[in-house]
MARSEVEX-681098 format. One line per 2 residues: number of its first residue (from 1); their letters; for each residue x, y, z of N, C-alpha, C. Coordinates in Angstrom, 3 decimals. Last residue first. Layout:
// residues N
NUM	a	X/Y/Z/X/Y/Z/X/Y/Z ~ ...
This chain:
// residues 261
261	xx	4.714/13.652/5.952/4.622/14.477/7.237/3.352/14.311/7.916 ~ 3.331/12.371/3.615/4.496/11.571/4.676/4.398/12.323/6.257
259	xx	2.322/14.582/2.434/1.568/13.489/2.907/2.335/12.666/4.026 ~ 4.490/16.096/1.705/3.453/16.606/2.908/2.606/15.575/3.291
257	xx	5.924/14.645/0.053/6.497/15.063/1.404/5.666/15.607/2.242 ~ 4.138/14.530/-2.059/4.544/13.525/-1.496/4.875/13.653/0.088
255	xx	4.220/17.237/-2.752/2.927/16.689/-2.181/3.235/15.498/-1.484 ~ 6.822/17.281/-3.710/6.564/18.305/-2.621/4.964/17.578/-1.949
253	xx	6.856/15.549/-5.882/7.727/15.312/-4.431/7.262/16.302/-3.459 ~ 5.115/17.250/-7.384/4.651/15.872/-7.149/5.495/15.695/-5.904
251	xx	6.308/19.585/-8.002/5.015/19.594/-7.449/4.620/18.251/-6.805 ~ 8.444/18.843/-9.593/8.732/19.531/-8.130/7.286/19.360/-7.505
249	xx	8.460/15.699/-11.119/8.046/17.042/-10.970/8.177/17.710/-9.592 ~ 10.965/13.477/-10.911/9.605/13.395/-10.653/9.531/15.016/-10.500
247	xx	13.700/12.792/-11.310/12.849/12.542/-12.315/11.184/12.903/-12.114 ~ 14.431/11.836/-8.096/14.890/12.210/-9.463/14.174/12.118/-10.659
245	xx	14.216/11.195/-5.497/12.924/11.691/-6.315/13.538/12.320/-7.591 ~ 14.683/8.986/-3.112/15.366/9.354/-4.260/14.350/9.979/-5.361
243	xx	14.529/9.902/0.301/13.993/8.990/-0.971/14.519/9.781/-2.108 ~ 15.884/9.148/3.448/16.159/9.954/2.245/15.391/9.211/0.989
241	xx	15.564/9.652/6.760/15.053/8.993/5.704/15.167/9.633/4.522 ~ 16.769/9.891/10.167/16.540/10.314/8.829/16.343/9.474/7.693
239	xx	17.203/8.103/12.249/16.475/9.232/12.295/15.992/9.982/11.037 ~ 16.744/4.676/12.023/17.505/5.744/11.696/16.524/7.100/11.889
237	xx	15.156/2.476/12.670/16.687/2.426/12.857/17.335/3.482/12.765 ~ 12.556/3.313/12.615/12.888/2.712/13.770/14.329/2.430/13.962
235	xx	12.214/4.527/10.047/12.600/5.516/11.278/12.754/4.570/12.570 ~ 11.715/2.464/8.452/13.098/2.848/8.416/13.410/3.956/9.701
233	xx	9.049/2.010/9.037/9.924/0.999/9.454/11.395/1.658/9.504 ~ 8.000/4.450/7.849/7.873/4.245/9.367/8.822/3.060/10.060
231	xx	8.754/3.847/5.352/9.186/4.935/6.027/9.161/4.750/7.413 ~ 6.835/1.631/4.691/8.363/1.506/4.490/9.209/2.672/5.237
229	xx	4.488/2.870/5.200/4.926/1.852/5.881/6.367/1.533/5.866 ~ 4.560/4.537/3.036/4.306/5.076/4.404/4.671/4.090/5.414
227	xx	4.501/3.165/0.817/5.799/3.853/0.904/5.619/4.531/2.371 ~ 3.058/1.115/-0.622/3.612/0.549/0.612/4.723/1.676/1.124
225	xx	1.960/2.703/-2.700/1.107/2.266/-1.832/1.667/2.019/-0.361 ~ 2.593/4.192/-5.048/3.512/4.424/-3.819/2.417/3.951/-2.547
223	xx	3.451/3.787/-8.469/2.444/3.254/-7.097/3.256/3.201/-5.828 ~ 4.298/6.503/-10.422/4.410/5.156/-10.048/3.217/4.831/-8.909
221	xx	4.582/8.844/-11.969/3.376/7.976/-12.090/3.550/6.752/-11.782 ~ 8.130/8.523/-11.883/7.096/9.130/-12.231/5.750/8.386/-12.687
219	xx	9.486/6.783/-8.961/9.279/7.027/-10.504/8.059/7.650/-10.758 ~ 11.713/6.818/-6.442/10.305/7.102/-6.699/10.368/7.402/-8.404
217	xx	13.717/4.676/-4.849/13.476/5.718/-5.790/12.083/5.780/-6.488 ~ 14.359/4.481/-1.096/13.829/3.895/-2.454/13.930/4.769/-3.407
215	xx	16.288/5.242/0.609/15.625/4.311/0.965/14.878/3.356/-0.422 ~ 19.627/6.212/0.132/18.237/6.371/-0.537/17.405/5.135/0.058
213	xx	21.886/6.986/2.750/21.469/6.157/1.497/20.100/6.200/1.314 ~ 22.736/10.309/3.689/22.269/8.844/3.943/21.958/8.199/2.797
211	xx	23.945/12.862/2.750/24.733/11.653/2.910/23.957/10.145/3.144 ~ 21.648/14.334/3.154/22.039/14.115/1.743/23.015/12.969/1.679
209	xx	21.302/14.543/6.027/20.382/13.732/5.089/20.781/13.114/3.848 ~ 23.442/16.065/6.666/23.591/14.619/6.970/22.680/13.883/6.288
207	xx	22.590/18.430/5.614/23.514/17.834/4.995/23.851/16.487/5.346 ~ 20.136/18.754/7.132/19.835/18.626/6.002/21.131/17.899/5.338
205	xx	21.245/19.233/9.818/20.533/17.884/9.386/20.411/17.738/7.982 ~ 22.594/21.598/9.257/23.448/20.423/9.552/22.662/19.248/9.258
203	xx	20.303/23.321/8.748/21.390/23.227/7.587/22.038/21.941/7.783 ~ 19.430/23.202/11.214/18.704/22.594/10.330/19.444/22.305/8.994
201	xx	21.297/24.411/12.798/21.062/22.961/13.025/20.217/22.467/11.864 ~ 21.024/26.989/11.545/22.383/26.253/11.541/22.120/24.801/11.784
199	xx	18.594/27.766/12.356/18.883/27.788/11.046/20.176/26.848/10.763 ~ 17.454/25.605/15.152/17.722/26.826/14.567/18.345/26.732/12.994
197	xx	14.249/23.926/16.065/15.661/23.865/15.597/15.979/25.322/14.942 ~ 11.573/23.976/16.205/12.296/23.632/17.512/13.728/23.773/17.052
195	xx	10.810/23.033/12.923/10.206/23.598/14.289/11.044/23.278/15.448 ~ 13.311/23.645/10.617/12.558/22.644/11.331/11.928/23.332/12.783
193	xx	13.244/26.387/8.276/13.965/25.940/9.407/12.903/24.720/9.906 ~ 11.835/26.910/5.860/13.304/27.236/5.986/13.991/26.578/7.329
191	xx	9.660/24.514/4.797/9.744/25.730/5.422/11.497/25.665/5.484 ~ 7.678/23.227/2.410/9.046/22.865/2.850/9.450/24.459/3.607
189	xx	5.163/24.343/1.795/5.388/23.004/2.256/6.633/22.665/2.945 ~ 4.005/27.497/2.394/4.901/26.632/1.869/5.195/25.388/2.581
187	xx	0.409/28.067/2.074/1.714/28.211/2.800/2.880/27.267/2.247 ~ -0.858/28.668/-1.131/-1.194/27.865/-0.034/0.380/28.343/0.800
185	xx	-2.934/30.503/-3.404/-1.677/30.341/-2.854/-1.677/29.656/-1.618 ~ -5.050/28.750/-5.912/-4.635/29.472/-4.685/-3.442/29.392/-4.301
183	xx	-5.500/28.824/-9.482/-4.724/28.047/-8.347/-4.649/29.134/-7.269 ~ -8.627/29.503/-10.834/-7.193/30.156/-10.484/-6.558/29.449/-9.422
181	xx	-10.294/26.617/-12.391/-10.015/27.981/-11.569/-8.598/28.258/-11.288 ~ -10.225/25.796/-15.828/-9.629/25.449/-14.474/-9.669/26.804/-13.858
179	xx	-13.353/25.202/-17.422/-12.080/25.700/-17.441/-11.497/25.613/-15.976 ~ -15.682/23.836/-16.939/-15.344/23.943/-18.418/-13.907/24.781/-18.510
177	xx	-16.999/21.649/-14.847/-15.967/22.700/-14.912/-15.439/22.915/-16.119 ~ -20.340/20.668/-15.257/-18.800/20.325/-15.590/-18.248/21.729/-15.313
175	xx	-22.706/19.626/-13.016/-22.215/20.615/-13.895/-20.772/20.646/-13.984 ~ -24.495/16.711/-12.880/-23.122/17.360/-12.411/-22.937/18.462/-13.250
173	xx	-27.398/15.324/-11.932/-26.667/16.085/-13.112/-25.798/17.108/-12.495 ~ -27.795/11.933/-10.890/-27.610/13.323/-10.721/-26.770/14.165/-11.722
171	xx	-29.912/9.695/-12.853/-28.639/9.936/-12.377/-28.576/11.437/-11.889 ~ -32.096/8.683/-13.937/-32.398/9.573/-12.658/-30.952/9.754/-12.075
169	xx	-31.196/6.866/-15.915/-32.013/8.127/-16.333/-32.417/9.020/-15.166 ~ -30.001/4.957/-14.405/-29.121/5.873/-15.258/-29.889/7.065/-15.696
167	xx	-30.710/4.016/-11.150/-31.190/4.241/-12.612/-30.517/5.351/-13.149 ~ -29.826/1.675/-8.728/-29.368/2.798/-9.682/-30.079/2.902/-11.013
165	xx	-30.324/-0.509/-7.225/-31.523/0.430/-7.474/-31.082/1.650/-8.177 ~ -27.782/-1.551/-6.403/-28.975/-2.342/-7.433/-30.114/-1.516/-7.759
163	xx	-24.627/0.049/-7.397/-25.924/-0.325/-6.739/-26.891/-0.994/-7.382 ~ -22.236/0.560/-8.535/-23.086/1.789/-8.687/-24.297/1.418/-7.679
161	xx	-18.717/-0.122/-7.491/-20.238/-0.655/-7.797/-21.350/0.503/-7.557 ~ -15.541/-0.049/-8.553/-16.783/0.709/-7.935/-17.931/0.489/-8.338
159	xx	-12.624/-1.388/-8.046/-13.886/-1.542/-8.573/-14.711/-0.906/-8.012 ~ -9.191/-0.288/-8.277/-10.305/-0.282/-7.404/-11.664/-0.520/-8.321
157	xx	-5.643/-0.705/-7.724/-7.113/-0.847/-8.724/-8.053/-0.959/-8.043 ~ -3.418/-0.290/-6.433/-3.829/0.937/-6.937/-5.038/0.732/-7.707
155	xx	-3.992/-2.839/-4.096/-3.059/-1.838/-4.220/-3.775/-0.398/-5.028 ~ -7.282/-3.554/-4.787/-5.748/-4.264/-4.603/-4.968/-3.171/-5.171
153	xx	-10.546/-3.978/-3.993/-9.303/-2.861/-3.914/-8.229/-3.781/-3.819 ~ -14.099/-4.048/-4.830/-12.556/-4.616/-4.945/-11.616/-3.564/-4.807
151	xx	-16.199/-2.737/-4.379/-16.264/-4.206/-4.083/-14.989/-4.913/-4.200 ~ -17.317/0.306/-3.002/-16.022/-0.246/-3.510/-16.200/-1.618/-3.265
149	xx	-20.321/1.993/-4.103/-19.452/1.160/-3.162/-18.314/0.234/-3.804 ~ -21.426/5.425/-4.535/-21.188/4.008/-4.923/-20.605/3.008/-3.807
147	xx	-21.463/8.049/-4.405/-22.543/7.327/-3.882/-22.393/5.732/-3.963 ~ -19.429/10.047/-5.052/-20.413/9.181/-6.117/-21.502/8.522/-5.626
145	xx	-18.486/10.971/-2.607/-18.888/11.829/-3.748/-19.536/11.129/-4.782 ~ -17.950/8.545/-1.052/-18.557/9.733/-0.622/-19.243/10.825/-1.592
143	xx	-16.393/6.886/-2.597/-17.734/6.322/-2.066/-18.489/7.663/-1.527 ~ -14.207/8.367/-2.961/-14.911/7.873/-4.148/-16.231/7.536/-3.846
141	xx	-13.327/9.219/-0.435/-13.711/10.139/-1.363/-14.518/9.793/-2.549 ~ -12.334/6.747/0.343/-13.543/7.275/1.183/-14.121/8.514/0.162
139	xx	-10.178/6.033/-1.616/-11.574/5.195/-1.238/-12.695/5.852/-0.657 ~ -8.544/8.106/-0.802/-8.990/8.059/-2.395/-10.373/7.186/-2.293
137	xx	-7.765/7.635/1.832/-8.630/8.793/1.524/-9.046/8.665/0.111 ~ -6.455/5.217/1.269/-7.735/5.351/2.224/-8.584/6.568/1.993
135	xx	-4.181/5.724/-0.129/-5.398/4.959/-0.734/-6.565/5.229/0.034 ~ -1.854/7.883/-0.243/-2.966/7.892/0.837/-4.269/7.093/0.252
133	xx	-0.195/7.206/-2.531/0.096/7.412/-0.982/-0.692/7.117/0.013 ~ -1.602/7.777/-4.534/-1.531/6.330/-4.192/-0.905/6.316/-2.879
131	xx	-1.539/10.344/-5.356/-2.791/9.735/-4.619/-2.460/8.662/-4.034 ~ 0.793/10.500/-7.130/0.624/10.977/-5.790/-0.462/10.448/-4.881
129	xx	0.461/7.747/-9.276/1.128/9.144/-8.784/0.720/9.349/-7.337 ~ -2.580/6.200/-10.042/-1.375/6.248/-10.373/-0.622/7.605/-9.728
127	xx	-5.438/3.985/-10.276/-4.966/5.162/-9.560/-3.144/5.297/-9.793 ~ -8.150/3.007/-12.104/-6.687/2.515/-11.892/-6.023/3.968/-11.276
125	xx	-11.226/1.329/-11.724/-10.497/2.737/-11.536/-9.021/2.352/-11.287 ~ -14.002/-0.095/-13.337/-12.385/-0.165/-12.977/-11.841/1.305/-12.791
123	xx	-17.421/-0.110/-12.316/-16.305/0.648/-13.350/-15.022/0.243/-12.590 ~ -20.349/-1.698/-12.522/-19.365/-1.380/-12.119/-18.326/-0.982/-12.924
121	xx	-22.615/-1.778/-14.338/-22.993/-1.853/-13.174/-21.832/-1.292/-12.333 ~ -22.515/-0.193/-17.457/-22.041/-1.330/-16.708/-22.407/-1.117/-15.048
119	xx	-23.607/2.015/-18.684/-23.565/1.022/-19.657/-22.768/-0.273/-18.902 ~ -23.676/4.044/-16.699/-24.782/4.105/-17.659/-24.677/2.713/-18.707
117	xx	-21.362/4.230/-15.389/-22.285/3.273/-14.868/-23.543/3.232/-15.764 ~ -19.849/5.827/-17.134/-19.412/4.615/-17.150/-20.678/3.571/-16.614
115	xx	-20.943/8.366/-16.268/-21.256/7.984/-17.671/-20.852/6.583/-17.710 ~ -20.235/8.346/-13.505/-21.618/8.224/-13.731/-21.902/7.786/-15.187
113	xx	-17.535/8.881/-14.109/-17.822/7.678/-13.337/-19.285/7.213/-13.569 ~ -17.540/11.448/-14.989/-17.180/10.181/-16.091/-17.479/9.040/-15.338
111	xx	-18.157/12.941/-12.959/-19.357/12.578/-14.248/-18.846/11.649/-15.018 ~ -16.116/12.512/-11.340/-17.512/12.195/-10.898/-18.372/11.986/-12.143
109	xx	-14.333/14.168/-12.836/-14.151/12.731/-13.001/-15.382/12.025/-12.371 ~ -14.757/16.674/-12.324/-15.280/16.343/-13.596/-15.152/14.705/-13.552
107	xx	-13.251/16.994/-10.034/-14.560/17.244/-10.011/-15.324/16.593/-11.352 ~ -10.831/14.308/-9.334/-11.184/15.613/-9.685/-12.717/15.795/-9.858
105	xx	-8.830/12.733/-7.369/-10.180/12.638/-7.676/-10.896/14.000/-8.168 ~ -5.575/13.525/-8.494/-6.489/12.860/-7.675/-7.804/12.722/-8.153
103	xx	-3.548/14.340/-10.020/-4.528/15.393/-9.593/-5.469/14.798/-8.576 ~ -2.183/12.147/-11.122/-1.737/13.126/-9.969/-2.475/14.145/-9.382
101	xx	-5.045/10.272/-11.864/-3.657/10.489/-11.950/-3.282/11.557/-10.724 ~ -7.110/7.798/-12.738/-6.916/8.558/-11.666/-5.473/9.061/-11.392
99	xx	-8.918/6.463/-15.231/-7.648/6.711/-14.809/-7.573/7.967/-13.763 ~ -11.491/4.108/-15.749/-11.224/5.384/-15.413/-9.844/5.847/-14.623
97	xx	-12.280/1.984/-18.547/-11.533/2.279/-17.168/-11.385/3.901/-17.092 ~ -13.037/-0.601/-20.797/-13.478/0.631/-20.062/-12.795/0.927/-18.581
95	xx	-12.399/-2.801/-21.853/-11.277/-1.592/-21.954/-11.846/-0.570/-21.156 ~ -12.506/-6.078/-20.501/-13.281/-4.838/-21.006/-11.983/-3.864/-21.061
93	xx	-11.004/-8.463/-20.426/-12.619/-8.458/-20.599/-13.081/-7.217/-20.943 ~ -8.703/-7.887/-19.302/-8.723/-8.733/-20.518/-10.219/-8.891/-21.069
91	xx	-8.880/-6.299/-17.179/-8.480/-5.731/-18.415/-8.645/-6.650/-19.353 ~ -12.181/-6.778/-15.401/-10.783/-7.113/-15.534/-10.313/-6.691/-16.863
89	xx	-14.711/-6.696/-15.019/-14.117/-5.307/-14.968/-12.550/-5.594/-15.173 ~ -16.000/-9.092/-14.851/-16.438/-8.231/-15.850/-15.276/-7.111/-16.055
87	xx	-14.793/-9.818/-12.464/-14.352/-10.517/-13.715/-14.635/-9.654/-14.841 ~ -16.341/-8.424/-10.694/-14.982/-8.161/-10.644/-14.243/-8.804/-12.024
85	xx	-18.962/-9.356/-11.105/-18.576/-8.062/-11.422/-17.056/-7.772/-11.559 ~ -18.485/-12.093/-10.057/-19.040/-11.763/-11.520/-18.779/-10.333/-11.890
83	xx	-17.913/-11.663/-7.364/-16.759/-12.082/-8.278/-17.285/-11.947/-9.615 ~ -20.393/-10.653/-6.603/-19.240/-9.614/-6.486/-17.938/-10.268/-7.476
81	xx	-22.010/-12.951/-6.970/-21.981/-11.560/-7.653/-20.844/-10.489/-7.685 ~ -20.668/-14.332/-4.821/-20.760/-14.867/-6.414/-21.071/-13.620/-7.286
79	xx	-21.141/-13.176/-2.720/-19.820/-13.377/-3.019/-19.919/-13.736/-4.518 ~ -23.962/-10.806/-3.009/-23.411/-12.149/-2.433/-21.929/-12.193/-3.003
77	xx	-24.420/-7.375/-1.990/-24.034/-8.088/-2.937/-23.724/-9.595/-2.448 ~ -26.989/-6.147/0.040/-25.536/-6.517/-0.224/-25.491/-7.452/-1.132
75	xx	-29.809/-4.373/-1.430/-29.301/-5.505/-0.694/-27.687/-5.683/-0.765 ~ -29.093/-0.672/-2.189/-29.878/-1.898/-2.252/-29.498/-2.973/-1.366
73	xx	-28.247/1.616/-3.112/-27.378/0.651/-3.212/-27.957/-0.623/-3.074 ~ -30.372/3.496/-2.804/-29.739/3.201/-4.152/-29.024/1.920/-4.087
71	xx	-30.529/3.187/0.003/-31.735/3.005/-0.810/-31.315/2.702/-2.147 ~ -28.101/4.401/0.931/-28.217/3.085/1.115/-29.506/2.315/0.471
69	xx	-28.415/7.149/0.073/-27.324/6.361/-0.364/-27.721/4.619/-0.338 ~ -30.683/7.648/1.995/-30.882/7.831/0.485/-29.831/7.003/-0.305
67	xx	-29.687/7.502/4.375/-30.517/6.406/4.109/-30.748/6.565/2.446 ~ -26.248/8.735/4.107/-27.587/8.468/4.749/-28.337/7.530/4.367
65	xx	-24.861/10.405/1.123/-24.734/9.732/2.465/-26.083/9.417/3.041 ~ -24.690/12.262/-0.887/-24.465/10.680/-1.267/-24.614/9.947/0.111
63	xx	-24.345/14.793/-0.400/-25.700/14.523/-0.812/-25.770/12.897/-0.978 ~ -22.418/15.048/2.528/-22.563/15.153/1.295/-24.040/14.919/0.934
61	xx	-21.634/15.332/5.240/-21.702/13.989/4.736/-21.856/13.909/3.304 ~ -21.404/17.397/7.276/-20.706/17.486/5.789/-20.561/16.081/5.233
59	xx	-22.589/15.691/10.033/-22.312/16.818/9.238/-21.394/16.588/8.181 ~ -23.989/12.471/9.292/-23.121/13.354/10.246/-23.195/14.610/9.308
57	xx	-27.513/11.609/8.990/-26.439/11.798/8.420/-25.447/12.760/9.330 ~ -30.327/11.529/9.775/-29.493/10.851/10.615/-27.893/10.962/10.062
55	xx	-31.660/12.815/8.052/-31.811/13.315/9.339/-30.844/12.725/10.325 ~ -31.974/12.213/5.177/-30.703/12.766/5.759/-30.614/13.137/7.135
53	xx	-34.539/11.553/4.754/-33.273/10.497/4.267/-32.030/11.042/4.880 ~ -36.301/13.575/5.379/-36.124/12.275/6.096/-34.951/11.353/5.922
51	xx	-35.086/15.632/3.478/-34.945/15.758/4.927/-35.011/14.361/5.736 ~ -35.720/15.448/0.804/-34.613/14.585/1.283/-34.421/14.852/2.645
49	xx	-37.716/17.126/0.207/-38.147/15.493/-0.033/-36.774/14.665/0.666 ~ -36.785/19.530/0.872/-37.800/18.969/1.795/-37.822/17.401/1.602
47	xx	-35.161/21.232/-0.564/-34.630/20.170/0.052/-35.481/19.275/1.001 ~ -36.595/23.517/-0.905/-35.772/23.055/-2.099/-35.283/21.498/-1.880
45	xx	-37.850/25.022/0.918/-38.634/23.966/0.437/-37.807/23.061/-0.490 ~ -36.435/27.252/1.877/-36.290/26.104/2.562/-37.017/24.969/1.962
43	xx	-34.504/29.668/0.084/-35.886/29.061/0.194/-35.667/27.554/0.911 ~ -32.163/30.865/0.057/-32.775/31.172/1.047/-34.190/30.177/1.294
41	xx	-31.175/30.671/-2.663/-30.794/29.666/-1.753/-31.436/29.749/-0.316 ~ -34.007/30.800/-4.845/-32.844/31.508/-4.174/-32.510/30.300/-3.097
39	xx	-34.339/28.149/-7.513/-34.689/29.380/-6.684/-33.669/29.932/-5.768 ~ -32.642/26.310/-8.793/-32.899/27.364/-9.495/-33.537/28.687/-8.545
37	xx	-29.813/25.033/-6.702/-31.361/25.247/-7.165/-31.579/26.330/-7.949 ~ -26.897/23.664/-8.334/-27.435/24.868/-7.493/-29.102/24.933/-7.876
35	xx	-26.526/20.067/-8.661/-26.590/21.531/-9.113/-27.322/22.308/-8.005 ~ -24.498/18.109/-6.095/-25.660/18.390/-7.131/-25.751/19.739/-7.414
33	xx	-22.336/18.156/-4.652/-22.475/16.897/-5.526/-23.750/16.970/-6.174 ~ -21.780/20.368/-3.155/-22.455/19.373/-2.425/-22.601/18.293/-3.459
31	xx	-19.484/23.009/-3.173/-19.835/21.885/-3.914/-20.584/20.816/-3.048 ~ -20.160/25.917/-1.772/-19.395/25.044/-1.574/-20.304/23.762/-2.664
29	xx	-20.115/29.238/-3.398/-21.098/28.076/-3.027/-20.096/26.922/-2.967 ~ -18.870/31.559/-3.808/-18.477/31.078/-2.525/-19.493/30.081/-2.390
27	xx	-19.741/32.086/-6.626/-18.344/32.176/-6.219/-17.815/31.560/-4.850 ~ -22.111/32.305/-7.964/-21.971/31.279/-7.067/-20.465/30.826/-6.774
25	xx	-22.640/34.619/-9.516/-23.025/34.513/-8.394/-23.084/33.386/-7.523 ~ -22.165/32.807/-12.724/-22.182/34.039/-12.114/-22.954/33.895/-10.468
23	xx	-20.783/29.454/-12.704/-21.638/30.629/-13.138/-21.681/31.747/-12.223 ~ -18.899/27.775/-11.867/-20.342/27.231/-12.033/-21.112/28.346/-12.596
21	xx	-16.421/28.994/-11.732/-16.817/28.177/-12.803/-18.048/27.487/-12.987 ~ -16.084/32.184/-10.816/-17.053/31.032/-10.353/-16.992/30.241/-11.697
19	xx	-12.811/33.653/-9.842/-14.280/33.692/-10.611/-14.865/32.373/-10.279 ~ -10.526/35.917/-8.481/-11.431/34.767/-8.389/-12.708/34.827/-9.352
17	xx	-7.620/37.357/-9.898/-9.203/37.522/-9.302/-9.852/36.321/-9.357 ~ -4.644/35.490/-9.181/-5.536/36.402/-10.115/-6.846/36.532/-9.420
15	xx	-3.494/34.014/-6.956/-2.891/34.774/-7.937/-3.516/35.714/-9.016 ~ -4.912/34.525/-3.726/-5.147/33.992/-5.226/-4.065/34.716/-6.056
13	xx	-4.242/33.520/-0.361/-4.358/34.442/-1.399/-4.755/33.706/-2.726 ~ -3.821/31.617/1.425/-3.498/32.746/1.889/-3.698/34.077/0.756
11	xx	-6.096/28.829/2.039/-5.180/29.733/1.098/-5.011/30.832/1.757 ~ -5.813/26.497/4.775/-6.497/27.595/4.285/-5.575/28.302/3.213
9	xx	-4.895/23.242/4.714/-4.591/24.572/5.243/-5.378/25.471/4.285 ~ -5.266/20.885/3.137/-6.114/21.163/4.388/-6.101/22.654/4.875
7	xx	-5.119/20.787/-0.308/-4.328/20.918/0.911/-5.690/21.405/2.102 ~ -6.408/18.605/-2.387/-6.648/19.897/-1.801/-5.963/20.098/-0.513
5	xx	-6.639/15.884/-3.300/-5.391/16.607/-3.338/-5.391/18.018/-2.748 ~ -9.059/15.087/-3.399/-8.218/14.281/-2.729/-6.762/14.911/-2.464
3	xx	-10.797/16.661/-4.968/-11.348/16.212/-3.612/-10.272/15.649/-2.673 ~ -9.883/19.395/-7.027/-9.486/17.943/-6.543/-10.049/17.715/-5.352
1	x	-10.754/21.204/-9.787/-10.965/20.993/-8.216/-10.671/19.748/-8.184
């Protein structure tokens, strides 16, 4: 399950019967960042200790928001402390790194980040592929799901800090997805006709777009941080923008097109 690459549109069906990767009886349970309580879900006393910490949280903030998250982060780091952590996470100083690929921030990756936090206060995250189109969403999901704080961000390299009061022995227990859930069926990203145009007009626009010079060529597992800004600037001069996606998997350039749209 990916927190950053899951479409906002509701699925229209499933290719195979649904099942729960967390265990029986939890097929419709939304992931909140914590294990399901052993008692029944209707029991109100399960989360009493967190009520005071989360009373000011916005809805759908997750379990890593509010006062509880600020309590773990502690006092803000000074510039000298931030620089020391950044130097410790550089490639020449450590090989410890979490790679974030075309699937984005997956569920099991949160457990990998907490495993790295057991040995170091900060971890380096390298992003490649489709998620780099929208790095703001990646940064938000990382802080929201892990409870950490980003202290360094340069293009596709992120340094995530765990907090002053983080205790590895009291880290959240995250149940792993041992197998991949069945992929749901979503509406088509590329439709037959453009909204407001007929089929003939859509075909004419596509033929014109094929003759347009390519703005840039996208490579597999590349870094597309400045792609959105480049496309916006190109729209000021021309109504059509073409991107050369030869060599990219079909799912990748469809996701990139949906993000650009």
